C-alpha positions, 0 to 999 in steps of 0.5 A: 329150901329149894333154889328155883331153876335160874338161880341153878342155871346161873351157878353152872359154869358157862357152857358157851361152846364157840368161847372154848373151842380152840381151832389149833388145838382141836387139830393137833389132838385129831393129829395126835390120834391120827399118829398114834395109827400112821408110821412111816418105814423105809419102805413106805415113808410117810408124807406129812403135810402142815399148812400155815397161813402163809406157806404149804409144807411137805416132808417125806419121813422116815419115822424107824430113823426118824429121818426126814428125807425130803422137804418141799414148801412154798418157803423155798424160792425154786418150788414157787418160782416168781409166784407170791407165797400163799397157802392156797389150792394152787400152791399145794398143787405145786408143793405135791407135785415137787415132792412127788419129783424129788420122791421119785429122785431118790426112787420112793413110790409107796408112802403112807399119807399124813394129812396132819390134822386138817379135813381132805378137802380143798388145800389137803386134797389139791396136795394128795392129788398133784402128788398122785400125779407125780407118780407117788403111791398111797 
């Protein structure tokens, strides 16, 4: 004898999308996919960014040598000065300008931009635009 549709529906596992969706895990999966294609070399290192809840981080990395060449973040007191650390657009711009300034000091002009799985809008775009204004090309 065949079961009714409602019984079959109850037997299925829950497919509630929002309950099973994890934003952080999705961003990490996306970042892994990006990193398969984006790699930094000595001639053109990778500008990698990360946003935590409180801070903005940026690094210029040579993946061939597995070395971080330059780093800047809002966790450094020299970057923010008297401002309170926050992961917002204003602090992203400050970090972008700082990383570009430090890159010019080490004679790095061309980089590959690694957005870290974050959407290219808001803080990410602000950091990228500030780095471009500071002299980095990507």
